[in-house]
N, CA, C and O of each residue as an XYZ file, in Angstrom:
600
protein
N      52.162    -25.391     70.960
C      54.098    -25.578     71.055
C      54.081    -26.554     72.133
O      53.437    -26.530     73.182
N      54.906    -27.422     71.688
C      55.412    -28.556     72.482
C      56.960    -28.665     72.589
O      57.764    -28.395     71.697
N      57.204    -29.068     73.723
C      58.780    -28.858     74.175
C      59.376    -30.267     73.623
O      58.819    -31.344     73.835
N      60.463    -30.130     72.959
C      61.247    -30.963     72.500
C      62.025    -31.772     73.215
O      61.886    -32.993     73.285
N      63.158    -30.888     73.958
C      63.735    -31.088     75.175
C      63.585    -30.054     76.246
O      62.712    -29.205     76.070
N      64.378    -30.001     77.429
C      64.098    -29.152     78.269
C      64.719    -27.712     77.614
O      65.910    -27.518     77.373
N      63.426    -26.595     77.351
C      64.197    -25.205     77.064
C      64.216    -25.163     75.522
O      64.714    -24.135     75.063
N      63.793    -26.035     74.668
C      63.479    -26.033     73.288
C      62.313    -26.286     73.016
O      61.896    -27.326     73.525
N      61.461    -25.600     72.261
C      60.179    -25.867     72.081
C      59.821    -25.869     70.429
O      60.286    -24.846     69.928
N      59.247    -26.576     69.602
C      58.854    -26.598     68.421
C      57.559    -25.568     68.081
O      56.561    -25.661     68.797
N      57.579    -24.849     67.275
C      56.657    -23.691     67.194
C      56.265    -24.291     65.661
O      57.090    -24.323     64.747
N      54.864    -24.763     65.531
C      54.265    -25.254     64.252
C      53.890    -23.856     63.683
O      53.351    -22.950     64.320
N      54.315    -23.830     62.211
C      54.208    -22.275     61.559
C      53.422    -22.789     60.234
O      53.294    -22.003     59.295
N      52.913    -24.057     60.157
C      52.163    -24.094     58.823
C      52.932    -25.031     58.047
O      52.887    -26.244     58.257
N      53.640    -24.491     57.153
C      54.360    -25.263     56.126
C      55.734    -25.741     56.763
O      55.965    -26.926     56.526
N      56.424    -25.275     57.303
C      57.827    -25.391     58.209
C      57.385    -24.927     59.595
O      56.513    -24.186     60.048
N      58.608    -25.875     60.181
C      58.368    -25.492     61.838
C      59.462    -24.459     62.167
O      60.294    -24.075     61.344
N      59.381    -24.025     63.503
C      60.548    -23.151     63.756
C      60.619    -23.712     65.683
O      59.780    -24.220     66.427
N      61.785    -23.365     65.832
C      62.173    -23.777     67.062
C      62.702    -22.457     68.109
O      63.598    -21.686     67.762
N      61.950    -22.352     69.487
C      61.996    -21.383     70.385
C      62.898    -21.929     71.469
O      62.631    -22.969     72.071
N      64.071    -21.133     71.719
C      65.088    -21.704     72.605
C      64.843    -20.955     73.960
O      64.864    -19.724     74.002
N      64.627    -21.675     74.990
C      64.266    -20.638     76.213
C      65.384    -20.578     77.100
O      65.333    -21.368     78.043
N      66.393    -19.823     77.025
C      67.412    -19.500     77.895
C      67.154    -18.845     79.330
O      65.983    -18.696     79.678
N      68.192    -18.444     80.183
C      67.988    -18.042     81.240
C      67.121    -16.592     81.345
O      66.168    -16.485     82.116
N      67.537    -15.582     80.544
C      66.952    -14.469     80.512
C      66.613    -13.931     78.948
O      66.101    -12.868     78.597
N      67.134    -15.167     78.073
C      66.619    -14.525     76.570
C      66.208    -15.668     75.822
O      66.503    -16.781     76.257
N      65.514    -15.540     74.667
C      64.876    -16.295     73.994
C      65.941    -16.415     72.420
O      66.583    -15.457     71.989
N      65.917    -17.604     71.858
C      66.539    -17.826     70.346
C      65.444    -18.342     69.625
O      64.800    -19.292     70.070
N      65.183    -17.816     68.578
C      64.310    -18.644     67.422
C      65.236    -19.211     66.244
O      66.077    -18.565     65.619
N      64.947    -20.360     66.101
C      65.569    -20.935     64.755
C      64.450    -21.141     63.658
O      63.502    -21.923     63.730
N      64.765    -20.258     62.609
C      63.982    -20.101     61.422
C      62.575    -19.031     61.706
O      62.318    -18.759     62.879
N      61.907    -18.591     60.859
C      61.026    -17.808     60.679
C      59.635    -17.979     59.765
O      58.758    -17.116     59.809
N      59.530    -19.031     59.033
C      58.520    -19.347     57.946
C      58.245    -18.335     57.070
O      58.967    -17.338     57.064
N      57.095    -18.459     56.155
C      56.600    -17.597     55.211
C      56.272    -16.077     55.737
O      56.149    -15.961     56.957
N      56.152    -15.160     55.106
C      55.745    -13.930     55.491
C      54.330    -13.922     56.271
O      53.578    -14.865     56.027
N      54.013    -13.187     56.956
C      52.772    -13.242     57.691
C      52.500    -14.223     59.097
O      51.481    -14.379     59.770
N      53.595    -14.685     59.193
C      53.698    -15.709     60.351
C      54.181    -15.134     61.679
O      54.163    -15.815     62.704
N      54.623    -13.849     61.649
C      54.911    -13.233     63.010
C      54.220    -13.645     64.157
O      54.781    -13.943     65.212
N      52.770    -13.671     63.929
C      52.046    -13.730     65.099
C      52.048    -14.903     65.716
O      51.767    -15.087     66.900
N      52.409    -15.826     64.812
C      52.537    -17.445     65.853
C      53.600    -17.087     66.532
O      53.432    -17.261     67.739
N      54.915    -16.537     66.174
C      55.963    -16.537     67.001
C      55.892    -15.640     68.336
O      56.468    -15.967     69.374
N      55.179    -14.559     68.202
C      54.606    -13.437     69.209
C      53.676    -14.345     70.324
O      53.830    -14.196     71.536
N      52.814    -15.186     69.815
C      51.836    -15.958     70.509
C      52.591    -17.100     71.211
O      52.253    -17.317     72.375
N      53.811    -18.058     70.545
C      54.142    -18.727     71.343
C      55.249    -18.055     72.608
O      55.403    -18.481     73.752
N      55.853    -16.995     72.010
C      56.714    -16.189     73.265
C      55.738    -16.163     74.183
O      56.045    -16.682     75.257
N      54.518    -15.664     74.083
C      53.776    -15.137     75.074
C      53.168    -16.508     75.981
O      52.784    -16.471     77.150
N      53.199    -17.532     75.204
C      52.975    -18.897     75.650
C      54.095    -19.308     76.760
O      53.783    -20.067     77.678
N      55.258    -18.841     76.655
C      56.097    -19.204     77.623
C      56.379    -18.308     78.834
O      57.361    -18.234     79.573
N      55.225    -17.657     78.806
C      55.222    -16.294     79.724
C      56.274    -15.381     79.685
O      56.740    -14.901     80.718
N      56.800    -15.025     78.257
C      57.815    -14.160     78.144
C      57.223    -12.994     77.390
O      56.031    -12.981     77.081
N      58.022    -12.053     77.106
C      57.820    -10.794     76.420
C      58.715    -10.732     75.217
O      59.882    -11.103     75.343
N      58.164    -10.188     73.781
C      58.729    -10.251     72.499
C      60.098     -9.482     72.808
O      60.960     -9.701     71.957
N      60.411     -8.777     73.664
C      61.540     -7.894     73.806
C      62.898     -9.003     74.394
O      64.116     -8.854     74.305
N      62.139    -10.036     74.955
C      63.420    -10.959     75.083
C      63.689    -12.094     74.325
O      64.208    -13.111     74.785
N      63.268    -11.901     72.915
C      63.709    -12.507     71.717
C      64.992    -11.773     71.478
O      64.875    -10.599     71.127
N      66.375    -12.340     71.630
C      67.376    -11.659     71.431
C      68.186    -12.050     70.038
O      68.941    -11.308     69.410
N      67.756    -13.677     69.669
C      68.387    -13.913     68.421
C      67.747    -14.896     67.492
O      67.326    -15.966     67.931
N      67.662    -14.599     66.310
C      67.131    -15.312     65.237
C      67.902    -15.756     64.242
O      68.347    -15.064     63.327
N      68.104    -17.162     64.443
C      68.979    -18.084     63.454
C      68.419    -18.910     62.360
O      67.570    -19.781     62.551
N      69.051    -18.531     60.917
C      68.294    -18.952     59.962
C      69.004    -20.155     59.463
O      70.213    -19.945     59.362
N      68.570    -21.554     59.062
C      69.057    -22.321     58.819
C      69.704    -22.396     57.285
O      70.744    -22.923     56.891
N      68.807    -21.753     56.675
C      69.145    -21.288     55.065
C      68.145    -20.261     54.650
O      67.076    -20.123     55.245
N      68.473    -19.605     53.713
C      67.630    -18.377     53.128
C      66.612    -19.017     51.963
O      66.906    -19.075     50.770
N      65.556    -19.410     52.454
C      64.459    -19.952     51.598
C      63.112    -18.858     51.880
O      63.328    -18.139     52.855
N      62.256    -18.700     51.447
C      61.126    -18.064     51.900
C      60.401    -18.502     52.977
O      59.754    -17.777     53.732
N      60.539    -19.957     53.059
C      59.582    -20.489     54.284
C      60.767    -20.677     55.027
O      60.889    -21.888     55.209
N      61.660    -20.079     55.521
C      62.524    -19.981     56.593
C      62.980    -18.487     56.740
O      63.739    -18.339     57.697
N      62.720    -17.393     56.065
C      63.043    -16.297     56.378
C      61.834    -15.306     56.267
O      62.008    -14.216     56.812
N      60.655    -15.519     55.653
C      59.879    -14.716     55.318
C      59.011    -13.837     56.086
O      58.268    -12.983     55.601
N      59.169    -14.123     57.404
C      58.828    -13.469     58.724
C      59.682    -12.604     59.459
O      59.428    -11.793     60.350
N      60.748    -12.937     58.910
C      62.304    -12.223     59.640
C      62.210    -10.836     59.744
O      62.742    -10.414     60.770
N      61.781    -10.101     59.126
C      61.796     -8.688     59.021
C      60.703     -8.389     59.849
O      61.023     -7.615     60.751
N      59.621     -8.704     59.858
C      58.478     -8.379     61.062
C      58.876     -8.890     62.322
O      58.667     -8.110     63.252
N      59.455    -10.113     62.657
C      59.842    -10.319     63.720
C      61.010     -9.603     64.423
O      61.043     -9.428     65.641
N      62.057     -9.163     63.485
C      63.071     -8.290     64.013
C      62.505     -6.975     64.424
O      62.769     -6.474     65.517
N      61.604     -6.333     63.407
C      60.918     -5.118     64.015
C      60.374     -5.134     65.412
O      60.683     -4.350     66.310
N      59.703     -5.919     65.464
C      59.108     -6.446     66.796
C      59.868     -6.631     68.100
O      59.479     -6.262     69.207
N      60.865     -7.176     67.850
C      61.731     -7.467     68.832
C      62.993     -7.078     69.071
O      63.426     -7.009     70.221
N      63.848     -6.730     67.812
C      64.972     -6.072     67.920
C      65.738     -7.100     68.119
O      66.682     -6.862     68.873
N      65.650     -8.510     67.579
C      66.647     -9.593     67.576
C      67.596     -9.414     66.777
O      67.347     -8.745     65.774
N      69.050     -9.982     66.979
C      69.916    -10.047     65.673
C      69.742    -11.470     65.232
O      69.372    -12.506     65.783
N      70.169    -11.117     63.969
C      69.898    -12.285     62.962
C      71.309    -12.998     62.732
O      72.320    -12.333     62.958
N      71.437    -14.417     62.262
C      72.429    -15.054     62.293
C      72.118    -16.046     60.967
O      71.087    -16.702     60.815
N      73.419    -15.987     59.925
C      73.068    -17.210     59.088
C      74.504    -17.206     58.292
O      75.404    -16.410     58.560
N      74.578    -18.107     57.380
C      75.633    -17.999     56.472
C      76.381    -16.866     55.666
O      75.689    -16.095     55.000
N      77.537    -16.742     55.682
C      77.576    -15.379     55.073
C      77.081    -15.458     53.382
O      76.749    -14.422     52.806
N      77.075    -16.718     52.714
C      76.515    -16.390     51.364
C      75.096    -16.229     51.304
O      74.580    -15.887     50.240
N      74.448    -16.424     52.264
C      72.822    -15.728     52.627
C      72.730    -14.516     52.690
O      71.614    -14.033     52.500
N      73.744    -13.722     52.947
C      73.398    -12.215     53.461
C      73.063    -11.569     52.553
O      72.227    -10.723     52.871
N      73.474    -11.576     51.014
C      73.146    -10.761     49.867
C      71.429    -11.178     49.626
O      70.615    -10.331     49.256
N      71.169    -12.202     49.824
C      69.697    -12.687     49.495
C      68.837    -12.041     50.428
O      67.723    -11.620     50.117
N      69.422    -11.940     51.776
C      68.464    -11.657     53.030
C      68.389    -10.154     52.888
O      67.304     -9.583     52.992
N      69.479     -9.516     52.659
C      69.588     -8.052     52.699
C      68.793     -7.264     51.632
O      68.439     -6.099     51.815
N      68.491     -8.086     50.319
C      67.778     -7.552     49.518
C      66.231     -8.004     49.362
O      65.312     -7.487     48.728
N      66.291     -9.251     50.243
C      64.805     -9.773     50.148
C      64.391    -10.871     48.994
O      63.300    -11.417     48.832
N      65.679    -11.027     48.202
C      65.739    -11.935     47.153
C      66.331    -11.276     45.669
O      66.797    -10.136     45.688
N      66.288    -11.985     44.512
C      65.724    -13.142     44.331
C      66.271    -14.455     45.262
O      67.247    -14.311     45.998
N      65.662    -15.545     45.176
C      66.348    -16.783     45.778
C      66.853    -17.495     44.886
O      66.378    -17.380     43.757
N      67.991    -18.469     45.114
C      68.304    -19.504     44.297
C      67.486    -20.018     43.926
O      66.440    -20.185     44.554
N      67.796    -20.567     42.389
C      66.776    -21.528     41.929
C      66.959    -22.892     42.961
O      67.915    -23.355     43.582
N      65.469    -23.290     42.797
C      65.327    -24.817     43.697
C      64.773    -25.944     42.737
O      64.298    -25.752     41.618
N      64.872    -26.742     43.164
C      64.163    -28.149     42.496
C      63.432    -28.646     43.559
O      63.946    -28.543     44.673
N      62.300    -29.183     43.456
C      61.383    -29.914     44.322
C      61.820    -31.194     44.801
O      62.380    -32.036     44.099
N      61.482    -31.342     46.304
C      61.844    -32.372     46.882
C      61.232    -33.813     46.051
O      60.337    -33.705     45.212
N      61.671    -34.767     46.309
C      61.159    -36.147     45.576
C      59.656    -36.061     45.819
O      59.050    -35.540     46.755
N      59.148    -36.790     44.595
C      57.551    -37.104     44.710
C      56.658    -36.146     44.509
O      56.879    -34.961     44.760
N      55.670    -36.559     44.078
C      54.502    -35.605     43.723
C      54.373    -34.549     44.529
O      54.560    -33.434     44.043
N      54.063    -34.672     45.787
C      53.816    -33.824     46.792
C      54.581    -32.594     46.816
O      54.204    -31.422     46.803
N      55.901    -33.184     46.859
C      57.047    -32.197     46.693
C      57.045    -31.319     45.626
O      57.583    -30.221     45.764
N      56.503    -31.644     44.542
C      56.947    -30.871     43.283
C      55.557    -29.988     43.422
O      55.558    -28.825     43.020
N      54.442    -30.539     43.967
C      53.174    -29.461     43.913
C      53.347    -28.512     44.777
O      53.021    -27.354     44.520
N      53.891    -28.879     45.937
C      54.063    -27.823     47.074
C      55.146    -26.856     46.779
O      54.987    -25.727     47.243
N      56.312    -27.114     46.032
C      57.332    -26.359     45.431
C      56.604    -25.305     44.404
O      56.858    -24.100     44.402
N      55.764    -25.872     43.626
C      55.192    -25.066     42.506
C      54.314    -23.899     42.953
O      54.291    -22.772     42.458
N      53.426    -24.474     44.218
C      52.451    -23.824     44.888
C      52.895    -22.340     45.478
O      52.394    -21.231     45.291
N      54.182    -22.815     46.367
C      54.746    -21.837     47.597
C      55.976    -21.095     46.953
O      56.251    -19.942     47.288
N      56.726    -21.812     45.992
C      57.820    -20.936     45.884
C      57.864    -20.635     44.414
O      57.729    -21.409     43.466
N      58.129    -19.069     44.436
C      58.382    -18.093     43.470
C      59.706    -17.351     43.277
O      59.746    -16.176     43.640
N      60.900    -17.972     42.691
C      62.238    -17.262     42.924
C      61.973    -16.075     42.481
O      62.554    -15.399     43.330
N      61.527    -15.367     41.785
C      61.250    -13.865     41.733
C      60.550    -13.168     42.665
O      60.389    -11.955     42.524
N      60.140    -13.720     43.536
C      59.079    -13.077     44.729
C      60.219    -12.637     45.674
O      61.212    -13.241     46.080
N      59.663    -11.150     45.935
C      60.716    -10.585     47.162
C      59.903    -10.758     48.713
O      58.706    -10.732     48.995
N      60.865    -10.902     49.370
C      60.562    -10.939     50.905
C      60.932     -9.359     51.331
O      61.538     -8.588     50.587
N      60.393     -8.992     52.836
C      61.108     -7.765     53.157
C      62.382     -8.417     53.378
O      62.668     -9.595     53.593
N      63.224     -7.142     53.253
C      64.752     -7.454     53.600
C      65.014     -7.458     55.418
O      64.477     -6.733     56.255
N      65.757     -8.257     55.561
C      66.151     -8.399     56.861
C      67.347     -7.689     57.285
O      68.322     -7.850     56.550
N      67.511     -6.871     58.398
C      68.537     -6.066     58.471
C      69.630     -6.816     59.005
O      69.546     -7.861     59.650
N      70.789     -6.115     58.639
C      72.133     -6.987     58.757
C      72.753     -6.831     60.351
O      73.148     -5.825     60.942
N      72.679     -8.038     60.720
C      73.637     -8.349     61.743
C      73.831     -9.710     62.344
O      73.445    -10.226     63.393
N      74.606    -10.148     61.264
C      74.834    -11.735     60.823
C      76.178    -12.071     61.117
O      77.093    -11.247     61.118
N      76.315    -13.409     61.395
C      77.454    -13.974     61.612
C      77.858    -14.426     60.173
O      77.059    -14.848     59.338
N      79.205    -14.282     59.992
C      79.923    -14.807     58.769
C      80.325    -16.455     58.750
O      80.669    -17.144     57.790
N      80.186    -16.748     59.885
C      80.873    -18.294     59.877
C      79.796    -19.364     60.232
O      78.847    -18.979     60.915
N      79.841    -20.582     59.867
C      78.836    -21.638     60.514
C      78.719    -21.472     62.190
O      79.723    -21.219     62.855
N      77.681    -21.604     62.669
C      77.325    -21.565     64.038
C      77.660    -23.005     64.895
O      76.754    -23.831     64.782
N      78.511    -23.322     65.511
C      78.533    -24.584     66.198
C      79.259    -25.740     65.441
O      79.205    -26.947     65.679
N      79.921    -25.102     64.509
C      80.340    -26.277     63.405
C      79.238    -27.085     62.401
O      79.534    -28.021     61.659
N      77.983    -26.528     62.554
C      76.806    -27.146     61.842
C      77.548    -26.901     60.187
O      78.312    -25.971     59.931
N      77.153    -27.869     59.286
C      77.374    -27.753     58.021
C      76.566    -26.459     57.526
O      75.665    -25.882     58.135
N      77.058    -26.175     56.388
C      76.261    -24.680     55.903
C      75.668    -25.232     54.613
O      75.314    -24.417     53.760
N      75.521    -26.554     54.383
C      74.924    -27.032     53.158
C      73.563    -27.095     53.200
O      73.201    -27.952     54.006
N      72.691    -26.551     52.674
C      71.247    -26.547     52.847
C      70.786    -27.989     52.686
O      71.318    -28.803     51.932
N      69.708    -28.225     53.501
C      69.107    -29.474     53.645
C      67.582    -29.293     53.458
O      67.054    -28.283     53.923
N      66.915    -30.130     52.863
C      65.170    -30.224     52.509
C      64.925    -31.407     53.167
O      65.671    -32.373     53.324
N      63.473    -31.170     53.638
C      62.914    -32.292     54.103
C      62.095    -32.671     52.903
O      62.114    -31.990     51.877
N      61.316    -33.848     53.047
C      60.031    -34.182     52.174
C      59.182    -33.022     51.896
O      58.853    -33.042     50.710
N      58.723    -32.067     52.496
C      57.817    -31.145     52.356
C      58.232    -29.903     51.948
O      57.452    -28.952     51.986
N      59.784    -29.747     51.417
C      60.111    -28.332     51.243
C      60.804    -28.588     49.776
O      61.179    -29.689     49.371
N      60.904    -27.231     48.999
C      61.885    -27.343     47.974
C      63.336    -27.313     48.330
O      63.689    -26.727     49.354
N      64.002    -27.771     47.729
C      65.583    -27.382     48.086
C      66.193    -26.810     46.462
O      67.357    -26.430     46.339
């Protein structure tokens, strides 16, 4: 885990990254990667000398499997509140199916999208405790990096 700026740490999760924000008495996690990656998050929390019950907020940039896959397990292990755009709530609460996506440009993007994204595959549903408005004026339009589907 690497500190990006004071109090903000990048958590390498494999296919995508998460960000752990270390506040005074609580932690906030941005995104949760694919299912089965919760141990990476719990390890990052311990690496900061914190306990998992100090994770109070889980924010999703958008609802794709590589951003919410481990969310249900993280919420079960921490009791964290979840936040996302209102249009993403039904998908998160049902665990899918996900919106159709097209690969990011290039061969690698197409290969990775075909390997890892299956729109009809379900994730564990995430309990409801969302905000229905964009956080901090951020755009609610999905963004894709060169290594993910959009």
